[in-house]
LOKOLLUM-14346 format. One record per atom (N, C-alpha, C): residue in three letters; atom name; y, z, x. Coordinates in nm, 2 decimals, padded with zeros to 4 digits. Atoms other than C-alpha are relative to their C-alpha. Layout:
BEGIN
rest, atom, c2, c3, c1
Ala, CA, Y, Z, X
...
This chain:
BEGIN
rest, atom, c2, c3, c1
Unk, N, -00.05, 00.02, 00.13
Unk, CA, 05.21, -06.36, 00.36
Unk, C, -00.04, 00.09, -00.05
Unk, N, 00.04, -00.09, 00.13
Unk, CA, 05.21, -06.12, 00.08
Unk, C, 00.05, -00.05, -00.14
Unk, N, 00.00, 00.04, 00.14
Unk, CA, 05.17, -06.15, -00.29
Unk, C, 00.17, -00.04, -00.06
Unk, N, -00.19, 00.03, 00.04
Unk, CA, 05.56, -06.31, -00.44
Unk, C, 00.01, 00.14, -00.08
Unk, N, -00.04, -00.09, 00.11
Unk, CA, 05.53, -06.03, -00.71
Unk, C, -00.13, 00.08, -00.01
Unk, N, 00.14, -00.05, 00.01
Unk, CA, 05.27, -05.73, -00.69
Unk, C, -00.05, 00.01, -00.13
Unk, N, 00.07, -00.02, 00.14
Unk, CA, 05.04, -05.64, -00.97
Unk, C, 00.07, 00.13, -00.05
Unk, N, -00.06, -00.12, 00.06
Unk, CA, 05.17, -05.42, -01.23
Unk, C, -00.03, 00.14, 00.03
Unk, N, 00.05, -00.11, -00.05
Unk, CA, 05.18, -05.05, -01.13
Unk, C, 00.01, 00.01, 00.17
Unk, N, 00.02, -00.01, -00.20
Unk, CA, 05.21, -05.17, -00.73
Unk, C, 00.15, -00.04, 00.04
Unk, N, -00.15, 00.07, -00.04
Unk, CA, 05.61, -05.28, -00.72
Unk, C, 00.00, 00.05, 00.18
Unk, N, -00.03, 00.02, -00.16
Unk, CA, 05.72, -05.35, -00.35
Unk, C, 00.10, 00.12, 00.03
Unk, N, -00.09, -00.11, -00.04
Unk, CA, 05.99, -05.04, -00.39
Unk, C, -00.11, 00.12, 00.01
Unk, N, 00.12, -00.14, -00.04
Unk, CA, 05.68, -04.79, -00.36
Unk, C, -00.01, 00.06, 00.13
Unk, N, 00.04, -00.05, -00.11
Unk, CA, 05.62, -04.57, -00.06
Unk, C, -00.09, -00.05, 00.06
Unk, N, 00.18, 00.05, -00.02
Unk, CA, 05.26, -04.68, -00.05
Unk, C, 00.05, -00.14, 00.14
Unk, N, -00.01, 00.12, -00.11
Unk, CA, 05.42, -05.02, 00.17
Unk, C, 00.08, 00.03, 00.11
Unk, N, -00.07, -00.02, -00.15
Unk, CA, 05.62, -04.85, 00.43
Unk, C, -00.06, 00.02, 00.12
Unk, N, 00.03, 00.03, -00.12
Unk, CA, 05.39, -04.88, 00.70
Unk, C, -00.03, -00.13, 00.03
Unk, N, 00.00, 00.13, -00.04
Unk, CA, 05.35, -05.24, 00.64
Unk, C, 00.19, -00.05, 00.03
Unk, N, -00.16, 00.04, -00.04
Unk, CA, 05.76, -05.26, 00.65
Unk, C, 00.00, 00.04, 00.15
Unk, N, -00.02, -00.08, -00.15
Unk, CA, 05.75, -05.05, 00.96
Unk, C, -00.08, -00.09, 00.09
Unk, N, 00.05, 00.05, -00.15
Unk, CA, 05.51, -05.26, 01.14
Unk, C, 00.06, -00.12, 00.01
Unk, N, -00.09, 00.09, -00.02
Unk, CA, 05.67, -05.56, 01.04
Unk, C, 00.13, -00.01, 00.04
Unk, N, -00.17, 00.00, -00.10
Unk, CA, 06.02, -05.46, 01.14
Unk, C, -00.01, 00.01, 00.17
Unk, N, 00.05, -00.05, -00.17
Unk, CA, 05.85, -05.31, 01.48
Unk, C, -00.01, -00.14, 00.04
Unk, N, 00.05, 00.14, -00.09
Unk, CA, 05.65, -05.65, 01.55
Unk, C, 00.11, -00.12, -00.01
Unk, N, -00.13, 00.13, 00.03
Unk, CA, 06.00, -05.89, 01.44
Unk, C, -00.13, -00.12, -00.07
Unk, N, 00.08, 00.10, 00.08
Unk, CA, 05.73, -06.06, 01.22
Unk, C, 00.06, 00.00, -00.19
Unk, N, -00.04, 00.06, 00.11
Unk, CA, 05.90, -06.20, 00.91
Unk, C, -00.13, 00.00, -00.09
Unk, N, 00.15, 00.01, 00.09
Unk, CA, 05.66, -06.16, 00.56
Unk, C, 00.08, -00.09, -00.12
Unk, N, 00.01, 00.16, 00.10
Unk, CA, 05.64, -06.48, 00.34
Unk, C, -00.01, 00.09, -00.14
Unk, N, 00.04, -00.03, 00.12
Unk, CA, 05.65, -06.39, -00.06
Unk, C, -00.01, -00.17, -00.03
Unk, N, 00.00, 00.20, 00.02
Unk, CA, 05.49, -06.75, -00.12
Unk, C, -00.03, -00.01, -00.15
Unk, N, -00.01, 00.01, 00.15
Unk, CA, 05.52, -06.90, -00.47
Unk, C, -00.12, -00.06, -00.04
Unk, N, 00.16, 00.05, 00.05
Unk, CA, 05.24, -06.96, -00.68
Unk, C, -00.12, 00.13, 00.05
Unk, N, 00.08, -00.11, -00.05
Unk, CA, 05.07, -06.59, -00.54
Unk, C, 00.05, 00.12, -00.09
Unk, N, -00.04, -00.16, 00.07
Unk, CA, 05.22, -06.32, -00.78
Unk, C, -00.06, -00.01, -00.11
Unk, N, 00.05, -00.05, 00.15
Unk, CA, 05.15, -06.15, -01.09
Unk, C, 00.11, 00.01, -00.09
Unk, N, -00.11, -00.02, 00.06
Unk, CA, 05.33, -06.17, -01.37
Unk, C, 00.02, -00.10, -00.12
Unk, N, 00.00, 00.10, 00.08
Unk, CA, 05.47, -06.38, -01.68
Unk, C, 00.01, -00.14, -00.01
Unk, N, -00.02, 00.16, -00.06
Unk, CA, 05.47, -06.70, -01.49
Unk, C, -00.17, -00.02, -00.01
Unk, N, 00.16, 00.05, 00.00
Unk, CA, 05.03, -06.66, -01.47
Unk, C, -00.06, 00.03, -00.18
Unk, N, 00.10, -00.04, 00.12
Unk, CA, 04.99, -06.59, -01.85
Unk, C, -00.06, -00.17, -00.04
Unk, N, 00.09, 00.14, 00.03
Unk, CA, 04.72, -06.85, -01.94
Unk, C, 00.06, -00.06, -00.17
Unk, N, -00.06, 00.03, 00.12
Unk, CA, 04.88, -06.88, -02.30
Unk, C, 00.13, -00.11, 00.00
Unk, N, -00.10, 00.09, 00.00
Unk, CA, 05.14, -07.05, -02.16
Unk, C, 00.02, -00.07, 00.18
Unk, N, 00.00, 00.04, -00.17
Unk, CA, 05.07, -07.24, -01.83
Unk, C, 00.10, -00.06, 00.06
Unk, N, -00.12, 00.07, -00.08
Unk, CA, 05.41, -07.44, -01.79
Unk, C, 00.07, 00.11, 00.10
Unk, N, -00.07, -00.09, -00.03
Unk, CA, 05.54, -07.08, -01.70
Unk, C, 00.02, 00.00, 00.12
Unk, N, 00.03, -00.03, -00.15
Unk, CA, 05.38, -07.08, -01.38
Unk, C, 00.09, -00.14, 00.09
Unk, N, -00.12, 00.05, -00.10
Unk, CA, 05.62, -07.39, -01.26
Unk, C, 00.16, 00.02, -00.06
Unk, N, -00.14, 00.02, 00.01
Unk, CA, 05.90, -07.39, -01.46
Unk, C, 00.11, 00.17, 00.02
Unk, N, -00.05, -00.15, -00.02
Unk, CA, 05.95, -06.96, -01.44
Unk, C, 00.00, 00.05, 00.16
Unk, N, 00.06, -00.01, -00.15
Unk, CA, 05.80, -07.00, -01.07
Unk, C, 00.12, 00.11, 00.10
Unk, N, -00.07, -00.11, -00.07
Unk, CA, 06.11, -06.80, -00.90
Unk, C, 00.02, 00.12, -00.10
Unk, N, -00.07, -00.11, 00.02
Unk, CA, 06.12, -06.53, -01.14
Unk, C, -00.09, 00.12, 00.09
Unk, N, 00.08, -00.09, -00.08
Unk, CA, 05.84, -06.34, -00.91
Unk, C, 00.07, 00.00, 00.11
Unk, N, -00.08, 00.00, -00.09
Unk, CA, 06.06, -06.41, -00.64
Unk, C, 00.14, 00.10, -00.03
Unk, N, -00.13, -00.08, 00.07
Unk, CA, 06.38, -06.25, -00.80
Unk, C, -00.04, 00.14, -00.03
Unk, N, 00.05, -00.13, 00.03
Unk, CA, 06.15, -05.95, -00.92
Unk, C, -00.01, 00.07, 00.13
Unk, N, 00.04, -00.06, -00.13
Unk, CA, 06.05, -05.87, -00.58
Unk, C, 00.11, 00.05, 00.07
Unk, N, -00.11, 00.00, -00.05
Unk, CA, 06.39, -05.92, -00.43
Unk, C, 00.10, 00.10, -00.05
Unk, N, -00.07, -00.14, 00.06
Unk, CA, 06.53, -05.67, -00.67
Unk, C, -00.04, 00.11, 00.05
Unk, N, 00.05, -00.12, -00.02
Unk, CA, 06.28, -05.43, -00.59
Unk, C, 00.05, 00.06, 00.09
Unk, N, 00.04, -00.05, -00.14
Unk, CA, 06.30, -05.42, -00.23
Unk, C, 00.18, -00.01, 00.04
Unk, N, -00.18, -00.06, -00.05
Unk, CA, 06.72, -05.43, -00.25
Unk, C, 00.06, 00.11, -00.06
Unk, N, 00.01, -00.08, 00.10
Unk, CA, 06.76, -05.22, -00.56
Unk, C, -00.04, 00.17, 00.06
Unk, N, 00.06, -00.12, 00.02
Unk, CA, 06.53, -04.96, -00.47
Unk, C, -00.01, 00.04, 00.21
Unk, N, -00.03, -00.04, -00.10
Unk, CA, 06.66, -04.92, -00.08
Unk, C, -00.11, -00.04, 00.13
Unk, N, 00.09, 00.03, -00.13
Unk, CA, 06.37, -05.10, 00.15
Unk, C, 00.06, -00.03, 00.12
Unk, N, -00.03, 00.06, -00.15
Unk, CA, 06.58, -05.28, 00.37
Unk, C, 00.12, 00.08, 00.03
Unk, N, -00.08, -00.08, -00.10
Unk, CA, 06.82, -04.98, 00.40
Unk, C, -00.09, 00.09, 00.09
Unk, N, 00.09, -00.09, -00.09
Unk, CA, 06.52, -04.80, 00.55
Unk, C, -00.08, -00.10, 00.10
Unk, N, 00.05, 00.10, -00.05
Unk, CA, 06.40, -05.09, 00.71
Unk, C, 00.06, -00.13, 00.06
Unk, N, -00.11, 00.08, 00.02
Unk, CA, 06.71, -05.27, 00.79
Unk, C, -00.05, -00.14, 00.09
Unk, N, 00.10, 00.11, -00.09
Unk, CA, 06.48, -05.50, 01.05
Unk, C, -00.04, -00.08, -00.09
Unk, N, 00.13, 00.06, 00.09
Unk, CA, 06.24, -05.61, 00.79
Unk, C, 00.07, -00.17, -00.06
Unk, N, -00.02, 00.14, 00.02
Unk, CA, 06.28, -06.00, 00.73
Unk, C, -00.13, -00.05, -00.11
Unk, N, 00.07, 00.05, 00.12
Unk, CA, 06.15, -06.14, 00.39
Unk, C, 00.03, -00.15, -00.01
Unk, N, 00.00, 00.11, 00.01
Unk, CA, 06.10, -06.50, 00.38
Unk, C, -00.05, -00.06, -00.17
Unk, N, 00.04, 00.03, 00.17
Unk, CA, 06.11, -06.66, -00.04
Unk, C, -00.04, -00.16, 00.05
Unk, N, 00.04, 00.12, 00.00
Unk, CA, 05.85, -06.95, 00.06
Unk, C, -00.04, -00.09, -00.11
Unk, N, 00.02, 00.11, 00.09
Unk, CA, 05.85, -07.26, -00.14
Unk, C, 00.07, 00.04, -00.14
Unk, N, -00.07, -00.02, 00.16
Unk, CA, 06.06, -07.10, -00.46
Unk, C, 00.10, -00.11, 00.03
Unk, N, -00.15, 00.06, 00.01
Unk, CA, 06.36, -07.36, -00.37
Unk, C, 00.09, 00.09, 00.00
Unk, N, -00.13, -00.10, -00.03
Unk, CA, 06.70, -07.25, -00.31
Unk, C, 00.07, 00.03, -00.11
Unk, N, -00.13, -00.03, 00.06
Unk, CA, 06.90, -07.32, -00.61
Unk, C, 00.01, 00.10, -00.08
Unk, N, -00.04, -00.14, 00.04
Unk, CA, 06.82, -06.99, -00.74
Unk, C, 00.10, 00.08, 00.08
Unk, N, -00.04, -00.10, -00.12
Unk, CA, 06.96, -06.81, -00.45
Unk, C, 00.18, 00.04, -00.06
Unk, N, -00.12, -00.06, 00.08
Unk, CA, 07.36, -06.81, -00.59
Unk, C, 00.00, 00.01, -00.10
Unk, N, -00.01, -00.05, 00.11
Unk, CA, 07.30, -06.76, -00.92
Unk, C, -00.08, 00.15, 00.01
Unk, N, 00.08, -00.17, -00.03
Unk, CA, 07.06, -06.43, -00.87
Unk, C, 00.10, 00.09, 00.07
Unk, N, -00.09, -00.09, -00.08
Unk, CA, 07.28, -06.32, -00.60
Unk, C, 00.14, 00.06, -00.09
Unk, N, -00.11, -00.04, 00.06
Unk, CA, 07.60, -06.33, -00.81
Unk, C, -00.03, 00.07, -00.09
Unk, N, 00.05, -00.13, 00.11
Unk, CA, 07.41, -06.14, -01.10
Unk, C, -00.01, 00.12, 00.07
Unk, N, 00.09, -00.09, -00.06
Unk, CA, 07.24, -05.92, -00.85
Unk, C, 00.15, 00.11, 00.01
Unk, N, -00.16, -00.05, -00.04
Unk, CA, 07.62, -05.86, -00.71
Unk, C, 00.08, 00.05, -00.10
Unk, N, -00.06, -00.02, 00.11
Unk, CA, 07.76, -05.84, -01.05
Unk, C, 00.02, 00.14, -00.06
Unk, N, 00.03, -00.12, 00.06
Unk, CA, 07.56, -05.58, -01.18
Unk, C, 00.03, 00.13, 00.14
Unk, N, -00.02, -00.09, -00.05
Unk, CA, 07.62, -05.39, -00.84
Unk, C, 00.12, 00.07, 00.01
Unk, N, -00.18, -00.04, 00.03
Unk, CA, 08.02, -05.39, -00.90
Unk, C, -00.02, 00.10, -00.12
Unk, N, 00.01, -00.09, 00.11
Unk, CA, 07.94, -05.24, -01.25
Unk, C, -00.05, 00.15, 00.01
Unk, N, 00.09, -00.15, 00.00
Unk, CA, 07.70, -04.94, -01.16
Unk, C, 00.00, 00.08, -00.09
Unk, N, 00.03, -00.05, 00.14
Unk, CA, 07.58, -04.87, -01.49
Unk, C, -00.09, 00.09, 00.05
Unk, N, 00.15, -00.05, 00.00
Unk, CA, 07.24, -04.77, -01.37
Unk, C, 00.03, 00.14, 00.11
Unk, N, 00.05, -00.10, -00.08
Unk, CA, 07.09, -04.47, -01.18
Unk, C, 00.10, -00.02, 00.10
Unk, N, -00.05, -00.02, -00.11
Unk, CA, 07.29, -04.40, -00.88
Unk, C, -00.10, 00.03, 00.13
Unk, N, 00.13, -00.03, -00.09
Unk, CA, 06.94, -04.30, -00.71
Unk, C, -00.04, -00.15, 00.05
Unk, N, 00.09, 00.13, -00.06
Unk, CA, 06.86, -04.67, -00.69
Unk, C, 00.13, -00.10, -00.01
Unk, N, -00.09, 00.06, -00.05
Unk, CA, 07.18, -04.81, -00.60
Unk, C, -00.02, -00.07, 00.14
Unk, N, -00.02, 00.04, -00.19
Unk, CA, 07.18, -05.02, -00.25
Unk, C, 00.14, 00.02, 00.04
Unk, N, -00.10, -00.04, -00.05
Unk, CA, 07.42, -04.91, -00.02
Unk, C, 00.13, -00.14, 00.01
Unk, N, -00.09, 00.14, -00.03
Unk, CA, 07.59, -05.27, -00.01
Unk, C, -00.04, -00.08, -00.11
Unk, N, -00.02, 00.09, 00.06
Unk, CA, 07.63, -05.55, -00.22
Unk, C, -00.13, -00.07, -00.02
Unk, N, 00.12, 00.05, 00.00
Unk, CA, 07.28, -05.73, -00.29
Unk, C, 00.01, -00.15, 00.08
Unk, N, -00.01, 00.14, -00.09
Unk, CA, 07.43, -06.06, -00.14
Unk, C, 00.01, 00.05, 00.15
Unk, N, 00.03, -00.07, -00.16
Unk, CA, 07.44, -05.86, 00.21
Unk, C, -00.11, 00.01, 00.06
Unk, N, 00.16, -00.03, -00.02
Unk, CA, 07.09, -05.78, 00.20
Unk, C, -00.06, -00.14, 00.02
Unk, N, 00.07, 00.11, -00.05
Unk, CA, 07.02, -06.13, 00.15
Unk, C, 00.03, -00.08, 00.12
Unk, N, 00.00, 00.06, -00.12
Unk, CA, 07.18, -06.25, 00.45
Unk, C, -00.01, 00.00, 00.13
Unk, N, 00.09, -00.09, -00.12
Unk, CA, 07.06, -05.98, 00.68
Unk, C, -00.14, -00.04, 00.02
Unk, N, 00.14, -00.03, 00.01
Unk, CA, 06.73, -05.97, 00.56
Unk, C, -00.13, -00.08, -00.07
Unk, N, 00.05, 00.11, 00.11
Unk, CA, 06.64, -06.28, 00.34
Unk, C, 00.04, -00.13, 00.03
Unk, N, -00.01, 00.14, -00.02
Unk, CA, 06.54, -06.64, 00.41
Unk, C, -00.08, -00.06, -00.11
Unk, N, 00.05, 00.08, 00.10
Unk, CA, 06.45, -06.92, 00.15
Unk, C, -00.03, -00.17, 00.03
Unk, N, 00.03, 00.12, -00.05
Unk, CA, 06.25, -07.20, 00.21
Unk, C, -00.01, -00.12, -00.09
Unk, N, -00.01, 00.10, 00.06
Unk, CA, 06.26, -07.55, 00.03
Unk, C, -00.08, -00.11, 00.04
Unk, N, 00.04, 00.15, -00.05
Unk, CA, 06.09, -07.92, 00.03
Unk, C, 00.08, -00.08, -00.08
Unk, N, -00.08, 00.09, 00.02
Unk, CA, 06.32, -08.08, -00.18
Unk, C, 00.06, 00.02, -00.12
Unk, N, -00.06, -00.04, 00.07
Unk, CA, 06.59, -07.96, -00.35
Unk, C, 00.16, 00.01, 00.00
Unk, N, -00.17, 00.04, -00.05
Unk, CA, 06.94, -08.12, -00.33
Unk, C, 00.10, 00.11, -00.10
Unk, N, -00.11, -00.11, 00.10
Unk, CA, 07.09, -07.89, -00.63
Unk, C, 00.01, 00.13, 00.08
Unk, N, -00.02, -00.10, -00.09
Unk, CA, 07.03, -07.61, -00.43
Unk, C, 00.10, 00.00, 00.14
Unk, N, -00.07, 00.00, -00.14
Unk, CA, 07.17, -07.75, -00.09
Unk, C, 00.16, -00.01, -00.06
Unk, N, -00.15, 00.08, 00.06
Unk, CA, 07.51, -07.87, -00.33
Unk, C, 00.07, 00.16, 00.03
Unk, N, -00.04, -00.12, -00.01
Unk, CA, 07.56, -07.46, -00.26
Unk, C, 00.01, 00.07, 00.12
Unk, N, 00.08, -00.05, -00.12
Unk, CA, 07.42, -07.40, 00.09
Unk, C, 00.13, 00.08, 00.08
Unk, N, -00.13, -00.08, -00.09
Unk, CA, 07.78, -07.32, 00.23
Unk, C, 00.04, 00.11, -00.06
Unk, N, -00.06, -00.13, 00.04
Unk, CA, 07.83, -07.04, 00.01
Unk, C, -00.10, 00.12, 00.03
Unk, N, 00.08, -00.10, 00.03
Unk, CA, 07.52, -06.86, 00.05
Unk, C, -00.11, -00.04, 00.14
Unk, N, 00.11, 00.01, -00.06
Unk, CA, 07.24, -07.02, 00.27
Unk, C, 00.01, -00.05, 00.10
Unk, N, -00.02, 00.12, -00.14
Unk, CA, 07.37, -07.21, 00.57
Unk, C, -00.08, 00.05, 00.09
Unk, N, 00.04, -00.07, -00.12
Unk, CA, 07.22, -06.95, 00.79
Unk, C, -00.14, 00.06, -00.06
Unk, N, 00.14, -00.05, 00.04
Unk, CA, 06.91, -06.83, 00.58
Unk, C, -00.06, -00.11, -00.08
Unk, N, 00.10, 00.07, 00.08
Unk, CA, 06.79, -07.14, 00.41
Unk, C, -00.09, -00.06, 00.11
Unk, N, 00.08, 00.13, -00.06
Unk, CA, 06.49, -07.38, 00.55
Unk, C, -00.06, -00.10, -00.05
Unk, N, 00.07, 00.09, 00.07
Unk, CA, 06.39, -07.70, 00.48
Unk, C, -00.19, 00.02, 00.05
Unk, N, 00.16, 00.03, -00.02
Unk, CA, 05.98, -07.76, 00.49
Unk, C, -00.01, -00.11, -00.05
Unk, N, 00.05, 00.16, 00.07
Unk, CA, 05.77, -08.04, 00.44
Unk, C, -00.13, 00.05, -00.03
Unk, N, 00.14, -00.06, 00.09
Unk, CA, 05.44, -07.82, 00.34
Unk, C, -00.11, -00.09, 00.04
Unk, N, 00.12, 00.10, -00.01
Unk, CA, 05.21, -08.09, 00.52
Unk, C, -00.09, 00.11, 00.05
Unk, N, 00.06, 00.10, 00.09
Unk, CA, 04.93, -08.07, 00.44
Unk, C, -00.04, -00.01, -00.13
Unk, N, 00.02, -00.05, 00.13
Unk, CA, 04.93, -07.96, 00.10
Unk, C, 00.06, -00.12, -00.09
Unk, N, -00.01, 00.11, 00.06
Unk, CA, 04.96, -08.22, -00.18
Unk, C, 00.12, -00.03, -00.03
Unk, N, -00.14, 00.04, 00.03
Unk, CA, 05.32, -08.17, -00.26
Unk, C, 00.10, -00.01, 00.11
Unk, N, -00.10, 00.01, -00.15
Unk, CA, 05.44, -08.19, 00.11
Unk, C, 00.08, -00.12, -00.01
Unk, N, -00.13, 00.18, -00.01
Unk, CA, 05.72, -08.48, 00.18
Unk, C, -00.08, -00.10, 00.10
Unk, N, 00.03, 00.09, -00.08
Unk, CA, 05.52, -08.58, 00.44
Unk, C, -00.13, -00.15, -00.05
Unk, N, -00.09, 00.05, -00.13
Unk, CA, 05.51, -08.87, 00.56
Unk, C, 00.12, -00.06, -00.01
Unk, N, -00.12, 00.08, 00.03
Unk, CA, 05.81, -08.97, 00.41
Unk, C, 00.11, 00.14, 00.02
Unk, N, -00.09, -00.08, 00.01
Unk, CA, 05.99, -08.63, 00.53
Unk, C, 00.14, -00.05, 00.05
Unk, N, -00.13, 00.04, -00.06
Unk, CA, 06.27, -08.82, 00.69
Unk, C, 00.05, -00.01, -00.11
Unk, N, -00.04, 00.03, 00.12
Unk, CA, 06.35, -08.96, 00.36
Unk, C, 00.06, 00.12, -00.10
Unk, N, -00.02, -00.13, 00.09
Unk, CA, 06.33, -08.64, 00.18
Unk, C, 00.15, 00.07, 00.07
Unk, N, -00.12, -00.08, -00.05
Unk, CA, 06.58, -08.49, 00.43
Unk, C, 00.16, -00.08, -00.02
Unk, N, -00.10, 00.03, 00.04
Unk, CA, 06.80, -08.75, 00.40
Unk, C, 00.06, 00.01, -00.16
Unk, N, -00.03, -00.01, 00.12
Unk, CA, 06.83, -08.77, 00.03
Unk, C, 00.04, 00.16, -00.04
Unk, N, -00.05, -00.15, 00.04
Unk, CA, 06.87, -08.36, -00.01
Unk, C, 00.10, 00.03, 00.07
Unk, N, -00.09, -00.07, -00.06
Unk, CA, 07.12, -08.35, 00.27
Unk, C, 00.13, -00.11, -00.02
Unk, N, -00.10, 00.05, 00.04
Unk, CA, 07.34, -08.60, 00.11
Unk, C, 00.15, 00.06, -00.03
Unk, N, -00.16, -00.08, -00.02
Unk, CA, 07.73, -08.52, 00.17
Unk, C, 00.01, 00.15, 00.07
Unk, N, 00.03, -00.16, -00.06
Unk, CA, 07.61, -08.20, 00.33
Unk, C, 00.05, -00.04, 00.17
Unk, N, -00.03, 00.02, -00.15
Unk, CA, 07.78, -08.14, 00.67
Unk, C, -00.08, 00.02, 00.08
Unk, N, 00.06, 00.03, -00.10
Unk, CA, 07.59, -08.21, 00.98
Unk, C, -00.03, 00.17, 00.06
Unk, N, 00.04, -00.11, -00.08
Unk, CA, 07.64, -07.86, 01.15
Unk, C, -00.12, 00.10, -00.13
Unk, N, 00.08, -00.05, 00.11
Unk, CA, 07.46, -07.75, 00.79
Unk, C, -00.15, -00.03, -00.01
Unk, N, 00.14, 00.09, -00.02
Unk, CA, 07.18, -07.98, 00.81
Unk, C, -00.08, 00.02, 00.10
Unk, N, 00.05, -00.05, -00.10
Unk, CA, 07.11, -07.89, 01.12
Unk, C, -00.04, 00.15, 00.01
Unk, N, 00.05, -00.11, 00.00
Unk, CA, 07.11, -07.53, 01.10
Unk, C, -00.14, 00.01, -00.10
Unk, N, 00.11, -00.01, 00.10
Unk, CA, 06.87, -07.56, 00.77
Unk, C, -00.15, -00.07, 00.03
Unk, N, 00.10, 00.08, -00.02
Unk, CA, 06.65, -07.81, 00.93
Unk, C, -00.04, 00.04, 00.15
Unk, N, 00.02, -00.03, -00.14
Unk, CA, 06.64, -07.65, 01.28
Unk, C, 00.03, 00.13, 00.04
Unk, N, -00.04, -00.13, -00.06
Unk, CA, 06.81, -07.38, 01.39
Unk, C, -00.05, 00.13, -00.10
Unk, N, 00.01, -00.17, 00.06
Unk, CA, 06.75, -07.07, 01.13
Unk, C, -00.17, 00.01, 00.02
Unk, N, 00.13, -00.10, -00.02
Unk, CA, 06.36, -07.11, 01.16
Unk, C, -00.01, 00.01, 00.14
Unk, N, 00.02, -00.04, -00.08
Unk, CA, 06.38, -07.10, 01.49
Unk, C, 00.05, 00.12, 00.05
Unk, N, -00.06, -00.12, -00.05
Unk, CA, 06.60, -06.81, 01.52
Unk, C, -00.07, 00.13, -00.09
Unk, N, 00.07, -00.08, 00.05
Unk, CA, 06.41, -06.64, 01.26
Unk, C, -00.16, 00.04, 00.09
Unk, N, 00.11, -00.07, -00.02
Unk, CA, 06.04, -06.67, 01.42
Unk, C, 00.02, 00.02, 00.15
Unk, N, -00.03, -00.03, -00.18
Unk, CA, 06.22, -06.64, 01.81
Unk, C, -00.12, -00.11, 00.04
Unk, N, 00.08, 00.12, -00.06
Unk, CA, 06.03, -06.96, 01.87
Unk, C, 00.07, -00.07, 00.19
Unk, N, -00.05, 00.06, -00.09
Unk, CA, 06.25, -07.00, 02.18
Unk, C, 00.01, -00.14, 00.04
Unk, N, 00.02, 00.12, -00.04
Unk, CA, 06.25, -07.37, 02.17
Unk, C, 00.18, -00.05, 00.06
């Protein structure tokens, strides 16, 4: 696990992290950006509710650094997990990122080789505990990149009601997608060999 967003002046686009990215890639070890572990506006003591309502901003900023500044181009085998940020943020974030990629108004030295959504599909996974809204778009971007979690034994865990959470969250979702998100994707990502 690494912080969801690094301290000011230590963005993940910096070359200082390349030994970490290289080691994770070589060891086939996914790195998790875990919710509530970053630095930024979400941690403003004057606005304590930012931490919850703006939780996903840390993940979006870190993904922007990793994608737009070529980290995934230099380390194509690097896998990043957005742990407990939920998944509803993903389709909208990728739409915005792809839209800006198509416009290409920014400095061409920081433009990725592929649309940001392509990097998500090859390099990024996102986990959730309870996000029925996010699952409504699972077939668009996340069927192969989303993973359900119960977060046992933490207080926000769905345990011991995990099956009820799954049934409520996956209502109306195809069984094939449900199996991928609750079982297949995590086995593939962590090479569990189950």
